[in-house]
Structures are given as structure tokens and as C-alpha cells.
Legacy VTK file of the C-alpha trace (Angstrom):
# vtk DataFile Version 3.0
C-alpha trace
ASCII
DATASET POLYDATA
POINTS 339 float
25.863 -9.007 -11.130
23.196 -11.707 -11.113
20.345 -12.947 -13.291
17.441 -15.287 -12.632
17.168 -18.314 -14.889
14.158 -20.456 -15.693
15.371 -24.012 -15.000
12.268 -25.961 -15.987
10.200 -28.144 -13.657
8.662 -25.027 -11.986
11.989 -23.733 -10.731
14.084 -20.592 -11.027
17.767 -20.310 -10.150
20.214 -17.438 -9.688
23.423 -17.233 -11.703
26.259 -14.755 -12.155
25.822 -12.490 -15.159
28.024 -10.179 -17.200
26.622 -6.847 -18.470
26.219 -6.739 -22.257
27.739 -3.625 -23.823
25.197 -1.855 -26.045
25.672 -1.861 -29.797
24.429 0.830 -32.183
20.845 1.744 -31.305
20.974 -0.125 -27.992
20.902 0.879 -24.338
22.052 -0.944 -21.205
19.724 -0.589 -18.227
20.129 -1.081 -14.512
16.839 -2.855 -13.849
14.698 -1.512 -11.015
11.586 -3.696 -10.822
9.997 -6.399 -12.963
6.385 -7.527 -12.676
5.246 -11.132 -12.902
2.396 -11.723 -15.340
0.235 -14.635 -16.420
2.594 -15.470 -19.279
5.486 -15.710 -16.817
3.407 -18.164 -14.795
2.759 -20.263 -17.916
6.528 -20.350 -18.466
7.052 -21.364 -14.832
4.618 -24.255 -15.209
6.389 -25.496 -18.360
3.567 -24.636 -20.748
5.864 -22.607 -23.010
8.965 -24.797 -23.157
8.712 -24.806 -26.957
9.619 -21.088 -26.840
11.559 -20.746 -23.600
14.504 -23.087 -23.118
15.720 -23.808 -19.571
18.385 -21.450 -18.217
16.873 -18.546 -20.122
16.353 -15.263 -18.269
12.712 -14.255 -18.679
10.587 -11.275 -17.571
9.248 -8.323 -19.557
7.290 -5.913 -17.288
10.382 -3.837 -16.533
11.512 -0.454 -15.279
15.089 0.737 -14.968
17.712 3.446 -15.239
19.801 4.042 -18.349
23.394 3.155 -17.454
25.086 3.054 -20.855
24.101 4.050 -24.394
25.402 2.676 -27.664
26.345 4.607 -30.802
23.625 6.638 -32.532
21.323 6.702 -29.473
19.948 10.215 -29.017
16.456 9.733 -27.582
17.600 8.749 -24.068
20.672 9.500 -21.966
22.501 8.017 -19.004
20.458 8.534 -15.835
17.035 8.552 -17.510
14.403 6.463 -15.745
12.528 4.357 -18.270
10.167 1.453 -18.897
10.509 -1.117 -21.658
7.934 -1.863 -24.362
9.141 -5.444 -24.917
8.322 -5.900 -28.603
11.066 -6.561 -31.143
9.544 -6.094 -34.589
11.155 -6.571 -38.004
10.060 -3.297 -39.611
9.786 -4.934 -43.028
6.627 -7.091 -43.120
3.130 -6.079 -44.318
1.968 -5.353 -40.746
4.980 -3.147 -40.034
4.583 -1.405 -43.413
0.962 -0.656 -42.470
2.043 0.912 -39.164
1.078 -2.075 -37.011
4.508 -3.145 -35.785
3.026 -4.373 -32.490
1.516 -7.287 -34.425
4.484 -7.739 -36.746
4.430 -10.978 -38.746
7.870 -11.778 -37.302
7.364 -10.336 -33.829
9.750 -11.421 -31.073
8.482 -10.897 -27.536
11.379 -9.856 -25.330
11.643 -11.962 -22.192
10.011 -14.910 -23.973
11.612 -15.239 -27.409
14.805 -13.526 -26.242
16.617 -12.693 -23.011
14.442 -10.853 -20.505
14.500 -8.533 -17.519
14.831 -10.715 -14.396
18.423 -9.563 -13.898
20.454 -6.610 -12.646
21.455 -5.395 -16.123
19.527 -5.693 -19.401
20.575 -4.452 -22.834
17.708 -3.516 -25.178
17.008 -1.459 -28.281
16.474 2.214 -27.494
13.306 2.237 -29.627
11.613 0.104 -26.936
12.030 2.695 -24.169
9.611 5.221 -22.671
10.793 7.854 -20.188
9.160 8.097 -16.784
8.178 11.515 -15.377
9.234 12.484 -11.860
5.832 11.557 -10.404
6.190 7.890 -11.439
8.748 5.819 -9.526
10.468 2.655 -10.715
8.228 0.396 -8.624
5.141 1.872 -10.268
6.951 1.719 -13.595
6.980 -2.079 -13.502
3.190 -1.982 -13.948
3.179 0.385 -16.921
3.401 -2.587 -19.318
0.244 -4.387 -18.085
-1.531 -1.036 -17.784
-0.592 -0.356 -21.418
-2.308 -3.646 -22.320
-5.483 -2.299 -20.715
-5.084 1.068 -22.462
-4.849 -0.725 -25.811
-7.934 -2.811 -25.042
-9.982 0.250 -24.092
-8.780 2.149 -27.148
-9.618 -0.737 -29.492
-13.123 -0.940 -27.968
-13.581 2.858 -28.351
-14.930 3.286 -24.820
-16.579 6.664 -24.226
-17.682 8.554 -21.142
-21.130 7.549 -19.897
-21.130 4.119 -21.553
-21.925 0.930 -19.670
-18.947 -1.431 -19.688
-18.927 -5.067 -18.536
-15.591 -6.739 -17.813
-15.777 -10.535 -17.769
-12.948 -11.640 -15.498
-11.534 -9.710 -12.545
-7.903 -10.807 -12.595
-5.057 -8.280 -12.939
-5.694 -7.398 -16.591
-9.474 -7.337 -16.109
-9.135 -4.963 -13.163
-6.727 -2.753 -15.120
-9.167 -2.658 -18.054
-11.904 -1.663 -15.598
-9.676 1.076 -14.132
-8.836 2.531 -17.550
-12.476 2.414 -18.674
-13.494 4.160 -15.452
-10.824 6.797 -16.055
-12.457 7.408 -19.449
-15.726 8.159 -17.662
-17.523 4.872 -18.259
-19.730 3.065 -15.747
-18.063 -0.290 -15.109
-19.259 -3.680 -13.911
-16.763 -6.478 -13.195
-18.015 -10.079 -13.350
-15.768 -12.297 -11.226
-16.262 -15.498 -9.233
-13.477 -14.864 -6.672
-14.700 -12.823 -3.667
-11.285 -11.259 -2.972
-11.072 -9.971 -6.517
-14.644 -8.696 -6.384
-13.733 -6.768 -3.230
-10.682 -5.333 -5.008
-12.952 -4.030 -7.754
-15.487 -2.650 -5.292
-12.744 -0.841 -3.357
-11.722 0.766 -6.659
-15.260 2.040 -7.237
-16.524 -0.653 -9.607
-19.784 -2.523 -9.487
-19.198 -6.267 -9.199
-21.242 -9.411 -9.659
-20.667 -13.113 -8.965
-21.865 -14.918 -12.133
-21.991 -18.218 -10.257
-24.626 -17.049 -7.784
-26.330 -14.235 -9.714
-27.967 -14.043 -13.131
-25.492 -11.834 -14.975
-27.814 -11.123 -17.908
-30.653 -10.069 -15.594
-28.253 -7.945 -13.538
-26.926 -6.133 -16.623
-30.436 -5.539 -17.957
-31.528 -4.016 -14.649
-28.331 -1.932 -14.438
-28.721 -0.566 -17.979
-32.510 -0.209 -18.133
-32.806 -3.278 -20.396
-30.432 -1.756 -22.963
-27.420 -4.007 -22.324
-23.741 -3.119 -22.161
-22.292 -0.747 -24.728
-18.932 -2.519 -24.417
-18.041 -5.998 -23.176
-14.467 -7.117 -22.462
-13.826 -10.872 -22.429
-10.788 -11.255 -20.167
-11.429 -14.591 -18.481
-10.502 -17.066 -21.203
-13.314 -19.534 -20.412
-16.236 -20.736 -22.529
-19.003 -19.548 -20.149
-17.771 -15.978 -20.627
-17.881 -16.411 -24.404
-21.443 -17.706 -24.040
-22.602 -14.722 -22.006
-20.714 -11.913 -23.766
-23.240 -11.799 -26.602
-26.153 -12.036 -24.149
-25.181 -8.924 -22.161
-24.208 -6.743 -25.132
-26.558 -3.989 -26.250
-27.810 -3.573 -29.803
-24.740 -2.504 -31.789
-22.627 -3.196 -28.710
-18.886 -3.732 -29.024
-17.165 -6.870 -27.735
-13.410 -6.813 -27.184
-11.695 -10.189 -26.835
-8.627 -9.819 -24.637
-8.109 -13.316 -23.198
-6.093 -16.047 -24.880
-8.164 -19.232 -24.947
-6.433 -22.596 -24.699
-8.959 -24.074 -27.141
-10.932 -22.466 -29.948
-14.157 -21.245 -28.262
-17.647 -21.512 -29.714
-19.216 -18.134 -30.466
-22.935 -17.442 -31.016
-22.771 -15.709 -34.391
-26.558 -15.450 -34.538
-26.428 -12.778 -31.825
-23.999 -10.780 -33.973
-26.522 -10.791 -36.800
-29.568 -10.158 -34.607
-28.103 -7.262 -32.610
-25.586 -5.999 -35.178
-22.775 -6.586 -32.727
-19.144 -5.784 -33.354
-16.215 -7.884 -32.120
-12.576 -6.880 -32.091
-9.443 -8.603 -30.888
-6.843 -6.695 -28.898
-3.237 -7.883 -28.672
-0.458 -6.284 -26.608
-0.003 -2.520 -27.166
1.333 0.311 -29.290
3.616 3.251 -28.510
0.673 5.502 -27.691
-0.703 2.988 -25.183
2.486 3.188 -23.108
2.376 6.968 -23.137
-1.293 6.832 -22.085
-0.489 4.414 -19.261
2.317 6.618 -17.974
0.000 9.643 -18.044
-2.759 7.789 -16.145
-0.329 6.907 -13.344
1.374 10.311 -13.296
-1.957 12.165 -13.138
-3.342 9.874 -10.439
-6.294 8.816 -12.595
-5.254 5.200 -12.000
-3.911 4.283 -8.553
-1.383 1.710 -9.682
0.091 1.223 -6.192
-3.051 -0.639 -5.122
-2.354 -3.282 -7.752
1.003 -4.237 -6.213
0.096 -6.870 -3.641
3.563 -8.375 -2.995
7.261 -7.683 -3.581
10.283 -10.010 -3.592
14.009 -9.496 -4.053
15.525 -10.955 -7.229
17.331 -13.581 -5.135
13.903 -14.771 -3.888
12.314 -15.111 -7.319
11.702 -18.846 -6.962
9.777 -18.162 -3.754
7.793 -15.438 -5.513
6.681 -17.777 -8.295
5.882 -20.579 -5.860
3.771 -18.191 -3.785
1.813 -17.080 -6.839
1.335 -20.667 -7.974
-0.138 -21.712 -4.630
-2.089 -18.524 -3.881
-2.990 -16.745 -7.140
-5.735 -14.425 -5.872
-3.533 -11.326 -5.514
-3.102 -8.749 -8.234
0.547 -8.050 -9.116
3.842 -9.280 -7.692
6.972 -7.287 -8.473
10.605 -8.411 -8.317
13.127 -5.863 -7.056
16.234 -6.129 -9.208
18.516 -3.496 -7.701
18.366 -0.105 -9.445
LINES 1 340
339 0 1 2 3 4 5 6 7 8 9 10 11 12 13 14 15 16 17 18 19 20 21 22 23 24 25 26 27 28 29 30 31 32 33 34 35 36 37 38 39 40 41 42 43 44 45 46 47 48 49 50 51 52 53 54 55 56 57 58 59 60 61 62 63 64 65 66 67 68 69 70 71 72 73 74 75 76 77 78 79 80 81 82 83 84 85 86 87 88 89 90 91 92 93 94 95 96 97 98 99 100 101 102 103 104 105 106 107 108 109 110 111 112 113 114 115 116 117 118 119 120 121 122 123 124 125 126 127 128 129 130 131 132 133 134 135 136 137 138 139 140 141 142 143 144 145 146 147 148 149 150 151 152 153 154 155 156 157 158 159 160 161 162 163 164 165 166 167 168 169 170 171 172 173 174 175 176 177 178 179 180 181 182 183 184 185 186 187 188 189 190 191 192 193 194 195 196 197 198 199 200 201 202 203 204 205 206 207 208 209 210 211 212 213 214 215 216 217 218 219 220 221 222 223 224 225 226 227 228 229 230 231 232 233 234 235 236 237 238 239 240 241 242 243 244 245 246 247 248 249 250 251 252 253 254 255 256 257 258 259 260 261 262 263 264 265 266 267 268 269 270 271 272 273 274 275 276 277 278 279 280 281 282 283 284 285 286 287 288 289 290 291 292 293 294 295 296 297 298 299 300 301 302 303 304 305 306 307 308 309 310 311 312 313 314 315 316 317 318 319 320 321 322 323 324 325 326 327 328 329 330 331 332 333 334 335 336 337 338
């Protein structure tokens, strides 16, 4: 068996690996596909070397088949097709005690803080697994994790049918947020400067706008009859989006901050007072968000296949990362790991 290893200096290598026998409460998976996300790209570029040491196997957007179960595992069996919710929580901190284990005070993110999925065989805790129905294949399963992010964002923002939703940033997560909001019955506008990503949104039935060449505030006012957006998602991670999010929000509008900003942004708090706005942060996902994501794909309400724009074999993972680094306009790249 083989595993990919982050070597530092924007390089991945392939090494021999030995399957890890599952302990009590653990399951060994034959990995099917693993998606590459923005965090993986940050690792590739060396921006997370304080958390990810060279020669670590990374990756967390994973699907696979249960190959071996450890003692006391009863919720899955050998042969089950599953996806991994890659959060290892302590179960004993105030957040966990309050039922918020996804933002555990001692949270370890699998594939970043511990060994990840870019390998043939991965041993994980059974509590992290979600079963896939027959209608969802392993290739689609690799995108359940990022779709669950979008499901959590939409749930935190309490999006309802008929509402006007503005998504600031049309990258993979922004487009997934737009797709989930649309599936909830909302009218969705994606603000994105890249023409290829705007076309992706348009092909999926979204309205799009280029904020560099069009007045976004004027566009939203015309679109909503001067009301403004009921919900705004900030997914771009840049200051101009922070500046405009309060301008396009309706009175008592809800703003959901999804992006991770490299520097603390400046926020116009006066607009929160004047319009009685509400802002909420949304981080990763909960159990229910994975189940929602699986249902959206299984029911066909979200066409996840359209989000997969390239596929590479595990042995070509270095090429996959290099391709994304030099041409990042696609949506999702998946790595085929064997199962």
C-alpha cells in the first residue's frame, strides 16, 4: 500500500505504508476518493508548517469502504460505503458539554493535526463516519465534506424559501453555499470577479455580478426592490467584501461570515446599529450537516458532479497540487486512492 506525504517546499511524495489495525471504537477504511480544499493548498504552500510537519499524510475530504472494524464498533460493518467527518473532539470541555463538539476547545482536525486520508488505507474513529446510500458513489462522496460546510453555513444563517441571498465570493465553498441556499428555495446572487466562476454559477441557475465592473449595492437594491439582501454570506476573505456586506444587507438582515481572514478585518459597526443587523460566524459542520449534505446529493437537489472539475490518481498527487497552484479557477479536484 502507499500514502502521499507532504514534503515541504510545495512538494508531495509517495511512500510505502502499512495498514493500521483498528483499536476499540476504530475502523480501517479502504479510501476511495479524497478532495483537495483550500486548507490543503495552504499546507502545500507551507503556510501551515507550524501544524503540519513534513512527511505527514494530509487530506480530509474522504470517502471509502469499511475494510476492518475494531472491538465495540456496532454502527458500521465491513463493506459499508462511508464518508468521514474529520473532527476529533475531546468530549470533556465546555463546548462539548454544551453539545457543540464541532468547535471543541481541544479540537483536532484530522488530516491537519493528525494523519489524513491521502493514502490507500486510513484508520479512524467510527464516530466520525456517515454511511452513503446507494445513489451516492464514492467519487461524489469525496465532496460531502465541503458540501456539509455549506449546509452548516446555510443553517446558521437560517435561510428560508423566498429570501434574497447574496454570496460574496464564488469559489468552491461560495458556490456550494449558493447551491444549498437555492435548494432551500432562496433567490441567490453570487458576487465574483472571475468570469469562469461567474459562468459556473450562472450555469447552476444563479444570478451573478462582477463587483469590479458593476455597482454591487445598486444591483442588489434593484434586484430586491430597494429592500436589500435578507442574508449575506462573506466567503471571499478580503476587506472589500467586509466593506460591502453591511451595505447590501436589508434592515434586520443576517450576515454569515464563512471566510477565514489572514488579518483582522475592519467592520462597520454603525450599520449594525442603524439597520439592526445580525452577524454570525460559521465554522466547519455538525453531524446533522453531513446527513443533510448526503440527502441533497442523493435526492439530486444539488448536482455535486458538476463541482468535480479534475481527477488525479494518488500517485499523481504532486501534479494535482501543482496544477491547482498554477490554475486555481476550477472548482474541486479529487484524488483517486484505490477503493
